[in-house]
ROLUMDREN-113893 format. One record per atom (N, C-alpha, C, O): atom name; x, y, z; residue number from 1; residue in three letters. Coordinates in steps of 0.02 Angstrom, whole numbers, plus 50000, padded with zeros to 5 digits. Atoms other than C-alpha are relative to their C-alpha. Layout:
REM ROLUMDREN-113893
VOSE site    xx    yy    zz pos code
VOSE   CA     X     Y     Z NUM  ala
...
This chain:
REM ROLUMDREN-113893
VOSE site    xx    yy    zz pos code
VOSE    N 50023 49932 49992   1  unk
VOSE   CA 48928 50168 48966   1  unk
VOSE    C 50029 50043 49943   1  unk
VOSE    O 50085 50031 49921   1  unk
VOSE    N 49975 49957 50055   2  unk
VOSE   CA 48943 50301 48830   2  unk
VOSE    C 50053 50049 50024   2  unk
VOSE    O 50059 50064 50084   2  unk
VOSE    N 49950 49949 49984   3  unk
VOSE   CA 49083 50427 48822   3  unk
VOSE    C 49980 50066 49968   3  unk
VOSE    O 49950 50068 49915   3  unk
VOSE    N 50016 49932 50023   4  unk
VOSE   CA 49065 50615 48801   4  unk
VOSE    C 50062 50043 50008   4  unk
VOSE    O 50101 50034 50054   4  unk
VOSE    N 49945 49953 49996   5  unk
VOSE   CA 49190 50753 48767   5  unk
VOSE    C 49974 50065 50030   5  unk
VOSE    O 49923 50092 50009   5  unk
VOSE    N 50017 49936 49969   6  unk
VOSE   CA 49184 50907 48878   6  unk
VOSE    C 50064 50041 50007   6  unk
VOSE    O 50117 50014 50022   6  unk
VOSE    N 49945 49954 49988   7  unk
VOSE   CA 49296 51059 48888   7  unk
VOSE    C 49987 50035 50066   7  unk
VOSE    O 49933 50062 50078   7  unk
VOSE    N 50003 49963 49937   8  unk
VOSE   CA 49331 51131 49060   8  unk
VOSE    C 50016 50072 49983   8  unk
VOSE    O 50073 50087 49964   8  unk
VOSE    N 49991 49931 50021   9  unk
VOSE   CA 49309 51317 49027   9  unk
VOSE    C 50050 50038 50044   9  unk
VOSE    O 50078 50089 50022   9  unk
VOSE    N 49952 49967 49956  10  unk
VOSE   CA 49418 51365 49176  10  unk
VOSE    C 50072 49983 49981  10  unk
VOSE    O 50116 50027 49982  10  unk
VOSE    N 49932 50021 50016  11  unk
VOSE   CA 49570 51265 49122  11  unk
VOSE    C 50012 49996 49925  11  unk
VOSE    O 50070 49998 49902  11  unk
VOSE    N 49993 50006 50072  12  unk
VOSE   CA 49535 51250 48935  12  unk
VOSE    C 50015 49929 49976  12  unk
VOSE    O 50026 49918 49917  12  unk
VOSE    N 49985 50070 50018  13  unk
VOSE   CA 49567 51062 48939  13  unk
VOSE    C 49937 49964 49978  13  unk
VOSE    O 49884 49972 50007  13  unk
VOSE    N 50055 50042 50024  14  unk
VOSE   CA 49457 50943 48841  14  unk
VOSE    C 50015 49928 50019  14  unk
VOSE    O 50069 49903 50006  14  unk
VOSE    N 49992 50069 49978  15  unk
VOSE   CA 49431 50770 48914  15  unk
VOSE    C 49940 49959 49980  15  unk
VOSE    O 49886 49984 49968  15  unk
VOSE    N 50053 50047 50014  16  unk
VOSE   CA 49330 50617 48875  16  unk
VOSE    C 49975 49971 50066  16  unk
VOSE    O 50015 49948 50107  16  unk
VOSE    N 50030 50026 49938  17  unk
VOSE   CA 49210 50563 49012  17  unk
VOSE    C 49956 49941 49982  17  unk
VOSE    O 49913 49945 49939  17  unk
VOSE    N 50043 50059 50008  18  unk
VOSE   CA 49134 50390 49020  18  unk
VOSE    C 49951 50002 50058  18  unk
VOSE    O 49965 49982 50114  18  unk
VOSE    N 50050 49986 49948  19  unk
VOSE   CA 48975 50432 49114  19  unk
VOSE    C 49930 49981 49974  19  unk
VOSE    O 49920 49968 49915  19  unk
VOSE    N 50069 50015 50018  20  unk
VOSE   CA 48790 50396 49116  20  unk
VOSE    C 49969 50060 49965  20  unk
VOSE    O 49995 50116 49967  20  unk
VOSE    N 50035 49947 50035  21  unk
VOSE   CA 48667 50497 49014  21  unk
VOSE    C 49977 50055 50049  21  unk
VOSE    O 49982 50114 50033  21  unk
VOSE    N 50023 49950 49950  22  unk
VOSE   CA 48598 50581 49171  22  unk
VOSE    C 50058 50043 50024  22  unk
VOSE    O 50050 50104 50034  22  unk
VOSE    N 49941 49961 49979  23  unk
VOSE   CA 48774 50633 49226  23  unk
VOSE    C 50020 50048 49944  23  unk
VOSE    O 50040 50105 49957  23  unk
VOSE    N 49984 49956 50057  24  unk
VOSE   CA 48806 50702 49050  24  unk
VOSE    C 49953 50060 49999  24  unk
VOSE    O 49975 50116 49986  24  unk
VOSE    N 50048 49945 49998  25  unk
VOSE   CA 48646 50806 49065  25  unk
VOSE    C 50017 50050 50055  25  unk
VOSE    O 50009 50111 50046  25  unk
VOSE    N 49979 49956 49945  26  unk
VOSE   CA 48707 50874 49232  26  unk
VOSE    C 50060 50043 49979  26  unk
VOSE    O 50062 50103 49993  26  unk
VOSE    N 49941 49962 50022  27  unk
VOSE   CA 48874 50924 49155  27  unk
VOSE    C 49982 50052 49948  27  unk
VOSE    O 50013 50105 49945  27  unk
VOSE    N 50023 49950 50048  28  unk
VOSE   CA 48783 51012 49013  28  unk
VOSE    C 49972 50062 50035  28  unk
VOSE    O 49979 50117 50010  28  unk
VOSE    N 50029 49945 49963  29  unk
VOSE   CA 48693 51119 49142  29  unk
VOSE    C 50052 50040 50039  29  unk
VOSE    O 50041 50098 50055  29  unk
VOSE    N 49947 49968 49962  30  unk
VOSE   CA 48854 51159 49235  30  unk
VOSE    C 50036 50050 49954  30  unk
VOSE    O 50059 50032 49900  30  unk
VOSE    N 49969 49948 50041  31  unk
VOSE   CA 48925 51324 49169  31  unk
VOSE    C 50076 49993 49994  31  unk
VOSE    O 50107 50027 49954  31  unk
VOSE    N 49927 50011 50003  32  unk
VOSE   CA 49103 51262 49200  32  unk
VOSE    C 50019 49958 49939  32  unk
VOSE    O 50076 49962 49915  32  unk
VOSE    N 49985 50046 50055  33  unk
VOSE   CA 49090 51133 49059  33  unk
VOSE    C 49962 50018 49937  33  unk
VOSE    O 49906 50044 49940  33  unk
VOSE    N 50033 49993 50064  34  unk
VOSE   CA 49050 51144 48876  34  unk
VOSE    C 50011 49935 49961  34  unk
VOSE    O 50067 49913 49954  34  unk
VOSE    N 49995 50063 50036  35  unk
VOSE   CA 49012 50987 48777  35  unk
VOSE    C 50030 50012 49931  35  unk
VOSE    O 50013 50061 49897  35  unk
VOSE    N 49968 49996 50066  36  unk
VOSE   CA 49117 50958 48621  36  unk
VOSE    C 49969 49945 49957  36  unk
VOSE    O 49968 49887 49977  36  unk
VOSE    N 50029 50048 50046  37  unk
VOSE   CA 49033 50874 48474  37  unk
VOSE    C 50049 49988 49943  37  unk
VOSE    O 50080 50035 49918  37  unk
VOSE    N 49957 50016 50057  38  unk
VOSE   CA 49130 50784 48340  38  unk
VOSE    C 49967 49945 49960  38  unk
VOSE    O 49928 49905 49986  38  unk
VOSE    N 50027 50051 50043  39  unk
VOSE   CA 49086 50677 48192  39  unk
VOSE    C 50034 49934 50015  39  unk
VOSE    O 50095 49932 50025  39  unk
VOSE    N 49968 50065 49989  40  unk
VOSE   CA 49114 50492 48220  40  unk
VOSE    C 50040 49980 49939  40  unk
VOSE    O 50021 49998 49883  40  unk
VOSE    N 49961 50022 50057  41  unk
VOSE   CA 49247 50413 48112  41  unk
VOSE    C 49964 49941 49967  41  unk
VOSE    O 49939 49897 50002  41  unk
VOSE    N 50034 50051 50037  42  unk
VOSE   CA 49176 50303 47976  42  unk
VOSE    C 50049 49966 49953  42  unk
VOSE    O 50084 50000 49916  42  unk
VOSE    N 49956 50038 50044  43  unk
VOSE   CA 49272 50167 47888  43  unk
VOSE    C 49966 49992 49932  43  unk
VOSE    O 49907 49974 49929  43  unk
VOSE    N 50028 50008 50066  44  unk
VOSE   CA 49247 50163 47700  44  unk
VOSE    C 50019 49933 49969  44  unk
VOSE    O 49997 49918 49913  44  unk
VOSE    N 49981 50065 50028  45  unk
VOSE   CA 49324 49992 47676  45  unk
VOSE    C 49946 49949 50014  45  unk
VOSE    O 49910 49953 50064  45  unk
VOSE    N 50050 50053 49992  46  unk
VOSE   CA 49214 49840 47653  46  unk
VOSE    C 50028 49941 50039  46  unk
VOSE    O 49991 49894 50054  46  unk
VOSE    N 49971 50055 49963  47  unk
VOSE   CA 49335 49728 47746  47  unk
VOSE    C 50022 50023 50068  47  unk
VOSE    O 50023 50083 50082  47  unk
VOSE    N 49978 49983 49933  48  unk
VOSE   CA 49397 49721 47923  48  unk
VOSE    C 50066 50037 49999  48  unk
VOSE    O 50107 50026 49954  48  unk
VOSE    N 49936 49966 49994  49  unk
VOSE   CA 49538 49834 47977  49  unk
VOSE    C 50031 49980 50066  49  unk
VOSE    O 49998 49949 50109  49  unk
VOSE    N 49965 50017 49939  50  unk
VOSE   CA 49667 49813 48112  50  unk
VOSE    C 49975 50044 50057  50  unk
VOSE    O 49945 50096 50045  50  unk
VOSE    N 50025 49961 49943  51  unk
VOSE   CA 49629 49876 48289  51  unk
VOSE    C 50024 50073 50000  51  unk
VOSE    O 49989 50116 50028  51  unk
VOSE    N 49977 49930 50001  52  unk
VOSE   CA 49734 50033 48258  52  unk
VOSE    C 49966 50040 49944  52  unk
VOSE    O 49982 50099 49935  52  unk
VOSE    N 50038 49964 50051  53  unk
VOSE   CA 49615 50078 48115  53  unk
VOSE    C 50030 49999 49931  53  unk
VOSE    O 50000 50026 49885  53  unk
VOSE    N 49968 50003 50066  54  unk
VOSE   CA 49734 50043 47971  54  unk
VOSE    C 49979 49936 49964  54  unk
VOSE    O 49971 49883 49994  54  unk
VOSE    N 50015 50058 50041  55  unk
VOSE   CA 49691 49928 47829  55  unk
VOSE    C 50064 49963 49984  55  unk
VOSE    O 50118 49993 49983  55  unk
VOSE    N 49941 50036 50024  56  unk
VOSE   CA 49810 49791 47775  56  unk
VOSE    C 50024 50032 49935  56  unk
VOSE    O 49984 50059 49897  56  unk
VOSE    N 49972 49968 50059  57  unk
VOSE   CA 49927 49852 47638  57  unk
VOSE    C 49966 49979 49935  57  unk
VOSE    O 49953 50021 49892  57  unk
VOSE    N 50031 50023 50062  58  unk
VOSE   CA 49849 49743 47503  58  unk
VOSE    C 49931 50032 49990  58  unk
VOSE    O 49913 50050 49934  58  unk
VOSE    N 50067 49969 50006  59  unk
VOSE   CA 49675 49812 47541  59  unk
VOSE    C 50006 50075 49987  59  unk
VOSE    O 49968 50103 49948  59  unk
VOSE    N 49989 49928 50011  60  unk
VOSE   CA 49741 49990 47549  60  unk
VOSE    C 50020 50013 49928  60  unk
VOSE    O 49997 50061 49897  60  unk
VOSE    N 49980 49991 50069  61  unk
VOSE   CA 49825 49970 47381  61  unk
VOSE    C 49941 49991 49952  61  unk
VOSE    O 49935 50028 49903  61  unk
VOSE    N 50059 50011 50041  62  unk
VOSE   CA 49664 49902 47307  62  unk
VOSE    C 49953 50061 50003  62  unk
VOSE    O 49926 50082 49952  62  unk
VOSE    N 50043 49941 49993  63  unk
VOSE   CA 49565 50049 47376  63  unk
VOSE    C 50030 50060 49964  63  unk
VOSE    O 49994 50098 49932  63  unk
VOSE    N 49967 49945 50035  64  unk
VOSE   CA 49694 50173 47310  64  unk
VOSE    C 49992 49993 49924  64  unk
VOSE    O 49981 50042 49889  64  unk
VOSE    N 50008 50012 50072  65  unk
VOSE   CA 49683 50092 47137  65  unk
VOSE    C 49929 50017 49979  65  unk
VOSE    O 49919 50049 49927  65  unk
VOSE    N 50070 49984 50017  66  unk
VOSE   CA 49492 50105 47138  66  unk
VOSE    C 49988 50075 50001  66  unk
VOSE    O 49951 50101 49959  66  unk
VOSE    N 50008 49927 49998  67  unk
VOSE   CA 49502 50288 47188  67  unk
VOSE    C 50031 50032 49938  67  unk
VOSE    O 50003 50079 49909  67  unk
VOSE    N 49966 49972 50059  68  unk
VOSE   CA 49625 50322 47047  68  unk
VOSE    C 49958 49988 49937  68  unk
VOSE    O 49952 50032 49895  68  unk
VOSE    N 50043 50015 50057  69  unk
VOSE   CA 49510 50236 46921  69  unk
VOSE    C 49940 50048 50000  69  unk
VOSE    O 49922 50075 49948  69  unk
VOSE    N 50058 49956 49995  70  unk
VOSE   CA 49361 50338 46984  70  unk
VOSE    C 50019 50072 49983  70  unk
VOSE    O 49981 50106 49948  70  unk
VOSE    N 49979 49931 50014  71  unk
VOSE   CA 49458 50502 46978  71  unk
VOSE    C 50016 50010 49926  71  unk
VOSE    O 49998 50061 49896  71  unk
VOSE    N 49984 49996 50071  72  unk
VOSE   CA 49522 50467 46802  72  unk
VOSE    C 49937 49999 49958  72  unk
VOSE    O 49931 50036 49909  72  unk
VOSE    N 50064 50003 50036  73  unk
VOSE   CA 49346 50422 46744  73  unk
VOSE    C 49964 50067 50005  73  unk
VOSE    O 49936 50091 49956  73  unk
VOSE    N 50032 49934 49991  74  unk
VOSE   CA 49279 50585 46817  74  unk
VOSE    C 50034 50053 49957  74  unk
VOSE    O 50000 50095 49927  74  unk
VOSE    N 49964 49953 50042  75  unk
VOSE   CA 49415 50683 46728  75  unk
VOSE    C 49982 49990 49927  75  unk
VOSE    O 49974 50038 49889  75  unk
VOSE    N 50016 50016 50070  76  unk
VOSE   CA 49376 50593 46565  76  unk
VOSE    C 49933 50031 49980  76  unk
VOSE    O 49928 50060 49926  76  unk
VOSE    N 50066 49974 50017  77  unk
VOSE   CA 49193 50644 46571  77  unk
VOSE    C 49997 50076 50001  77  unk
VOSE    O 49948 50105 49978  77  unk
VOSE    N 49996 49927 50002  78  unk
VOSE   CA 49246 50824 46596  78  unk
VOSE    C 50030 50025 49935  78  unk
VOSE    O 50034 50086 49924  78  unk
VOSE    N 49968 49982 50063  79  unk
VOSE   CA 49329 50821 46425  79  unk
VOSE    C 49951 49993 49942  79  unk
VOSE    O 49899 49962 49947  79  unk
VOSE    N 50039 50009 50061  80  unk
VOSE   CA 49260 50836 46250  80  unk
VOSE    C 50010 49929 49975  80  unk
VOSE    O 50060 49897 49991  80  unk
VOSE    N 49999 50069 50024  81  unk
VOSE   CA 49224 50672 46161  81  unk
VOSE    C 50066 49983 49965  81  unk
VOSE    O 50093 49929 49975  81  unk
VOSE    N 49939 50014 50038  82  unk
VOSE   CA 49377 50686 46047  82  unk
VOSE    C 50063 49998 50043  82  unk
VOSE    O 50114 49973 50022  82  unk
VOSE    N 49942 49999 49955  83  unk
VOSE   CA 49495 50712 46196  83  unk
VOSE    C 49999 49944 50052  83  unk
VOSE    O 50042 49944 50097  83  unk
VOSE    N 50008 50051 49949  84  unk
VOSE   CA 49440 50559 46294  84  unk
VOSE    C 50043 49937 49989  84  unk
VOSE    O 50048 49897 50035  84  unk
VOSE    N 49963 50062 50015  85  unk
VOSE   CA 49551 50426 46211  85  unk
VOSE    C 50058 49987 50048  85  unk
VOSE    O 50068 49931 50069  85  unk
VOSE    N 49944 50009 49953  86  unk
VOSE   CA 49702 50456 46324  86  unk
VOSE    C 49975 49976 50068  86  unk
VOSE    O 50006 49933 50099  86  unk
VOSE    N 50029 50021 49936  87  unk
VOSE   CA 49593 50439 46478  87  unk
VOSE    C 49976 49927 49997  87  unk
VOSE    O 49985 49889 50044  87  unk
VOSE    N 50024 50069 50007  88  unk
VOSE   CA 49514 50279 46411  88  unk
VOSE    C 50058 49950 50003  88  unk
VOSE    O 50052 49897 50034  88  unk
VOSE    N 49941 50044 49998  89  unk
VOSE   CA 49687 50203 46385  89  unk
VOSE    C 50026 49993 50071  89  unk
VOSE    O 50043 49939 50093  89  unk
VOSE    N 49976 50001 49931  90  unk
VOSE   CA 49740 50251 46561  90  unk
VOSE    C 49954 49959 50045  90  unk
VOSE    O 49977 49920 50087  90  unk
VOSE    N 50048 50038 49960  91  unk
VOSE   CA 49580 50179 46636  91  unk
VOSE    C 50007 49926 49985  91  unk
VOSE    O 50005 49885 50031  91  unk
VOSE    N 49992 50070 50018  92  unk
VOSE   CA 49602 50017 46540  92  unk
VOSE    C 50063 49970 50031  92  unk
VOSE    O 50062 49913 50054  92  unk
VOSE    N 49937 50023 49970  93  unk
VOSE   CA 49782 50002 46602  93  unk
VOSE    C 49992 49992 50076  93  unk
VOSE    O 50016 49944 50105  93  unk
VOSE    N 50012 50005 49928  94  unk
VOSE   CA 49728 50037 46782  94  unk
VOSE    C 49955 49941 50017  94  unk
VOSE    O 49968 49905 50065  94  unk
VOSE    N 50045 50057 49988  95  unk
VOSE   CA 49586 49910 46772  95  unk
VOSE    C 50036 49934 49991  95  unk
VOSE    O 50018 49885 50022  95  unk
VOSE    N 49960 50061 50009  96  unk
VOSE   CA 49713 49782 46712  96  unk
VOSE    C 50041 49982 50061  96  unk
VOSE    O 50062 49925 50069  96  unk
VOSE    N 49963 50012 49938  97  unk
VOSE   CA 49802 49800 46879  97  unk
VOSE    C 49957 49968 50054  97  unk
VOSE    O 49983 49943 50104  97  unk
VOSE    N 50044 50030 49950  98  unk
VOSE   CA 49649 49738 46973  98  unk
VOSE    C 50015 49926 50007  98  unk
VOSE    O 50032 49892 49958  98  unk
VOSE    N 49991 50072 49988  99  unk
VOSE   CA 49667 49568 47052  99  unk
VOSE    C 49932 49968 50006  99  unk
VOSE    O 49882 50000 50024  99  unk
VOSE    N 50063 50036 49994 100  unk
VOSE   CA 49533 49435 47048 100  unk
VOSE    C 49979 49997 50073 100  unk
VOSE    O 50022 49993 50117 100  unk
VOSE    N 50023 50003 49931 101  unk
VOSE   CA 49425 49432 47204 101  unk
VOSE    C 50020 49934 50032 101  unk
VOSE    O 50026 49882 49999 101  unk
VOSE    N 49983 50060 49962 102  unk
VOSE   CA 49472 49307 47338 102  unk
VOSE    C 49944 49950 49993 102  unk
VOSE    O 49885 49967 49999 102  unk
VOSE    N 50050 50052 50006 103  unk
VOSE   CA 49384 49143 47313 103  unk
VOSE    C 49978 49988 49929 103  unk
VOSE    O 49936 49945 49917 103  unk
VOSE    N 50019 50011 50070 104  unk
VOSE   CA 49370 49157 47125 104  unk
VOSE    C 50038 49942 49972 104  unk
VOSE    O 50090 49922 49999 104  unk
VOSE    N 49965 50055 50031 105  unk
VOSE   CA 49419 49017 47012 105  unk
VOSE    C 50058 50025 49957 105  unk
VOSE    O 50071 50085 49955 105  unk
VOSE    N 49941 49982 50039 106  unk
VOSE   CA 49570 49016 46896 106  unk
VOSE    C 49984 50048 49944 106  unk
VOSE    O 50027 50087 49923 106  unk
VOSE    N 50021 49956 50055 107  unk
VOSE   CA 49472 49106 46761 107  unk
VOSE    C 49976 50068 50025 107  unk
VOSE    O 49954 50109 49985 107  unk
VOSE    N 50022 49936 49972 108  unk
VOSE   CA 49428 49250 46879 108  unk
VOSE    C 49925 50006 50004 108  unk
VOSE    O 49898 50061 50012 108  unk
VOSE    N 50074 49998 49997 109  unk
VOSE   CA 49244 49201 46882 109  unk
VOSE    C 49974 49986 50069 109  unk
VOSE    O 49914 49986 50080 109  unk
């Protein structure tokens, strides 16, 4: 059964209710309750995470490295052509920290 968040307007408490769709519709009509809408959490990792929602450290480090490369690249393109050399060096150094994908051969292919 799906879960819905409702705030009890008399007490101010918000609770999660695991109820049927028809019961949820009844609660929406009841002036004592107000439904709370929230965005679902979306994982941006391509691999599985632990039940508590955290990625393994090695995967987290890889994602952080990719974010840093992307941010540095974006900064580089915001500069004039003659000022991009420092960013290119930093990007090349960051890309050198990447590890070969799991399952690759000794040559990284």
